[in-house]
PLY file of the C-alpha trace (Angstrom):
ply
format ascii 1.0
element vertex 71
property float x
property float y
property float z
element edge 70
property int vertex1
property int vertex2
end_header
-21.57 -4.10 9.34
-20.35 -2.80 12.68
-23.68 -1.94 14.23
-26.67 -2.95 12.17
-25.67 -4.92 9.09
-25.39 -8.63 8.57
-22.81 -10.75 10.33
-19.63 -11.63 8.46
-20.93 -15.17 7.95
-24.01 -13.80 6.16
-22.13 -11.92 3.44
-23.65 -12.64 0.03
-21.53 -14.46 -2.58
-21.23 -11.23 -4.60
-18.43 -10.23 -2.18
-16.33 -13.01 -3.69
-14.04 -14.64 -1.15
-15.16 -16.52 1.92
-16.18 -14.44 4.93
-12.91 -15.02 6.88
-10.96 -13.51 3.98
-13.32 -10.54 3.74
-13.06 -9.98 7.50
-9.25 -10.22 7.52
-8.98 -7.71 4.69
-11.45 -5.35 6.33
-9.60 -5.56 9.66
-6.19 -5.05 8.02
-7.41 -2.13 5.93
-8.96 -0.58 9.05
-5.66 -0.92 10.95
-3.80 0.57 7.98
-6.29 3.47 7.85
-7.14 2.69 4.21
-10.74 3.84 4.70
-9.66 7.22 6.15
-7.20 7.79 3.30
-9.76 6.77 0.69
-12.34 9.10 2.21
-9.81 11.95 2.13
-8.93 11.28 -1.52
-12.61 11.33 -2.47
-13.22 14.59 -0.59
-10.12 16.19 -2.15
-11.22 15.13 -5.64
-14.75 16.42 -5.18
-13.41 19.64 -3.68
-11.06 20.17 -6.63
-14.03 19.81 -8.98
-16.08 22.26 -6.93
-18.64 19.55 -6.23
-18.76 19.89 -2.43
-21.39 22.04 -0.79
-20.25 22.51 2.81
-23.32 24.66 3.53
-25.18 21.33 3.81
-22.99 19.54 6.28
-24.08 17.28 9.15
-22.01 15.82 11.94
-23.33 12.61 13.38
-22.33 10.79 16.53
-23.51 7.90 18.61
-23.72 7.98 22.37
-23.75 4.83 24.44
-24.37 4.42 28.14
-21.25 3.35 30.00
-21.77 -0.10 31.39
-20.99 -0.75 35.06
-20.71 2.94 35.91
-17.81 3.65 33.57
-17.04 7.13 32.37
0 1
1 2
2 3
3 4
4 5
5 6
6 7
7 8
8 9
9 10
10 11
11 12
12 13
13 14
14 15
15 16
16 17
17 18
18 19
19 20
20 21
21 22
22 23
23 24
24 25
25 26
26 27
27 28
28 29
29 30
30 31
31 32
32 33
33 34
34 35
35 36
36 37
37 38
38 39
39 40
40 41
41 42
42 43
43 44
44 45
45 46
46 47
47 48
48 49
49 50
50 51
51 52
52 53
53 54
54 55
55 56
56 57
57 58
58 59
59 60
60 61
61 62
62 63
63 64
64 65
65 66
66 67
67 68
68 69
69 70
């Protein structure tokens, strides 16, 4: 959603509530770090089961040019 998905107003009805509700929940959960905690729980669970293969790990990043000569 943040960089290449649909806009909030284009969310399909399968998401349930109206787009303002979905956006508010997403923003609140982001502020509360719900996504980071959920990701950690999933990794811990997979690790406990021995289902993580860290030999196949990739780190991804995005670089953007600083507008107006910023750093």
